[in-house]
N, C-alpha and C positions, 0 to 999 in steps of 0.2 A: 382827682376831682375834675371832671371835664366840663361840667356845667354848674358853676357856682350859684347862679340864680336859682336853678331848680333845687339844688341842695338846701339852700337857705330857706326857701319857701316851704319845702317839705319838713325840714327840721322845726321851723316855727309852728307849723300846724300840729305836728306830733307833740311838741312840748306843751302847747296850749291845751291839748286834750289830756295829756298825762299829768300836768301840774297846774291845774286851775288855781289861781290865787298866788302862785309862786313865780309865774313867768309873765313877763310883760313884753308884748310885741308891738313895735311901732311900725306903721306902714305909711307910705307916702307915694304920691303920684310920680311916675317917671315922665318928666316933661309936663307940658301944660295940660294935655288931655290924655296922657298915657295911662296905662293900668297902674293900680296901686301895687307896690312891691314892698317887701319887708326891708326896712332900713335899720332896725335894731331889735335884737333879742336880749333880754336881761332876765336872768334867773337868780332869785334870792333863795338860797338854801344853806342852812347850817352856818350862819354867820358870814357867808360870803356872797358876793354878787359876781356872777359870770356874765360878761357882756360881749356881744358880737355886734359890731357896727359894719354895715355894708355901705360903701361909698360908690360913687359913679364908676362905671367900668368893672363892677363886681370885685372891688378890692375889699378885703376883710381886715378889720382891726379888732383884735381880741384883747380883752382886759379881764383882770381878776381883782376884785376889791374886797377888803375886809370891812364889814358893816356891823355896827353896834347901835341898837336902838333906832335904826333907820338912818343913821349918820355914817357916811363913808369915811373910814379912818385912813385907808391907804389904798392906792390903786397902782397896779403894775400892768404894763403892757406885756403880753406874752405871745408866743407863736401859736399858730392855729393847732398844731399837733398837741401842744401842752393844754390849750383850751379844751380840746376834745377829751383829753385824758382827765382833766379836772371835772368836766361835765359828766363823764362816765362815773367817776367816783362819787360825785354829788348825787347822781341818780340812784346809784347803788345804796348810798346812805339813806336817801329818802325812801327807797323801796323797803329797807329794813324797818322803817317807822310806819309805813302805810301800805296796807294790803291793796288798796285801789291803785296806788302808784306801781306796786309790784306787778299787778295784773296787766296794767297798761304797758309796762316795760317788757313783760313777756310777749305781749302781742306785737310790740314794735320789733323785737329781736327775732321772734319765731314766725311771725305772720308775714 
């Protein structure tokens, strides 16, 4: 991954399109007058919350939490590769439940 910022921005946009209502993207200004950038991506799917936090210098913190009734029960910090793996599994599970998600995932992977 050569450009973390571009990756995170692109991922956030695609997830917002694919999973409306399941993904929350927080954006904030970079500096006083700088452009808004993605600071956090949180995806709630199948009883889990996958969260990616972007800190200054494009450092990524990845977390996976168990959620029940909107309450976070347990949060684990995980590596980026594990986070991507869990995201892939969550997207596949959601695609099994939703034709719209399946079509969006196909566009993402094939387009």
